[in-house]
N, C-alpha and C positions, 0 to 999 in steps of 0.2 A: 550436359551441361557443364560451363567452361571455369574455371580456378577462380576467375573474379566473383563470378557470381555465387560460384559456392562459397569464398570468402566472405561475400558480401551479407549472405543469408546467414554463415555464421555470427554476424555482426547484428544480424536485425535488420538491417538499413539496406536492402539491397539495390535498392533502385539510387539512393543517395551514392552508395559507394559507386556504382556502376557510372553514375553520372561523375564522379570524379576520375575515375578511370578513362574516361572518353575525354574530357577535359586535360586533361595529363598527354594525350595521345594527339588531341588538336593541337596545344602547344609545342610538340613533337616534331608535328605534320607544318607547322608555320600558319594554321588557320587562325591565328590572332591577328591577323593584317599585317599591316609593316609597324614592326617595333611596338604594339598596342597601342592603337591609333582610331579616334573616332572616324566614323563616315565620312565620305565625301558629301554624300547627300541622302542621308536617313530617310527624309520624306521619300525618296524614290524608291526606295528600299521597302519603305512600309507598304506602299500601294502597291506592289507586285505583289505581297503576300495575300495566300487565301485569310478568311476573315478571322478566325480563331488567332491565326500564327499574328496578323497586324495586331490583333489587341496585347499579344505576347510583346512584342517589339516594341510599341507603346508603352510598356509599363518597363522597360529597361530604359527606354528614350524621355520617359514622363515622369517617371517616379526613381527611377536609376535601380530598379529589382533583378537582382540576379537571375539566370535562366530558369534554374530548379525552383525560383518562388513565382516567377511570372507562368510558368506553365500552370499552375493549380491555384490563382485566385477563384475563393470563394465570393460569391456576391453579397453574403453576409461580413465579409472583411472590408466592403464597403460603406462610410458615413457620408453619404453625399452633403447633408448640411454644417459637415463640419468642414469637407473637404478633404478626408483623411483616408487613407487604406491601412488597415492594421495588418503586417506579414508576422505570420504565425508559425513559428518552426522552421525557422530559416537556420542558418548554417550555425552550427553548435546550438542548436535549441531556440534560438533567441527571438524573441518578440519587439518588434518597433514600427514606428508609424511615419507613414512620407505623406506627403502633400499629394491630392490627386483631383486633376479638373474635373468637373462636374461629366463634360463630357465624353471623359475616358471613363469615369464613375459608374456613368448611367449605361454605356454600352456593356459594361461588365453583369451590370445586375439586368440589363434585357437579355443576355445571354443564358442567365443562370449561374453565372459564372465562367473561369476558363477551365478547362481541360483537355490538355494536348500534350501526349507523350513528346517529351524534351527531345528523342530521335526525330521525330516526326518535324518539329520546329525547325531543330536544324537544318533537316533537308530541304522545308520550306525557304529557310534562309540563305544557303547555299545556292540555292536554284534564285532566288531575287537577285543575288548581289552578280552573279553570272549574267543575268537578264541586264543588268543596271550597269554593269561592268566595273566591279566596285571589290575592294578585299576586305573583310573582316568578318566578325561574326555576331552573337550578342555583346559580348562584352565591350562591342566598341559602342553600343549604346549607352552604356555606363558611362565610357569617357565621357560622350556627347553630353550625358545628364550633367555629370561632375563641371565640366567645362561652365555650360549655362547657367547652371544653380550659382558657381562662384559669381559670375557677372551678375545675376540678378540679385542677389543677394548685398554683393559690396556698392550694386547700383540703389540698393535700400537702405545705404548707411552702414551697412557691417563690414567690420574691421577687418582684414585676411584670415587672420588666427581665427575669430566668431565665427566667419561663415566656412571655416575647413572644419572646426568642430560641429557645427550644423550640418554639412554635408558627411561630413565621417558617420554620424547617427544616421543620416537617413539612406545612408548606402548599408546600413549594417553593420559597418566595423567598428573595431574595439580600439584602434589608434589611429589618430586624425595623417599619421605617418603613411598608412597605408594608401589614405585618398590623396596623399599628393602625390602620388604612383602616377593616377589618372590626371592630375594639372599639368603635368610637365608637356611642356613643347605644345 
């Protein structure tokens, strides 16, 4: 058993700790794409993925979910009538809600939820990126989400500050300054 796995078990959160370590390794290897950027063609990436990985990617693209949250969405977290997905036990143990399209919500319900190991999804995503000649990872979908959502909210009449606060909450951030990182360039 690896030292990181032992440490994660000691903390009682093995999978979450392991994922944090993997994210750090990805950053070190440069898997975040060019300076943390959105995909050039996110739909091409998504269309190349296997079914469950497509749903995870769409949760990043359309709802701004983190990989760890998107890989384990339960059908009961989706409220089709309200167009809301409730994210439970996210980073830091927080719960928050994000808008979800009827189509994506129904796909989740039809599949009885999403359950895919983050490492498997990551492997699928790397394969899809290679097949479409793109650079990035799941975080690239969060960039897409933040930028697309900002445009929609401002088109609907929200000020930059009000839209930033809403997106920050939807992405599970505690501070709008973190969300600004996704909106640069």
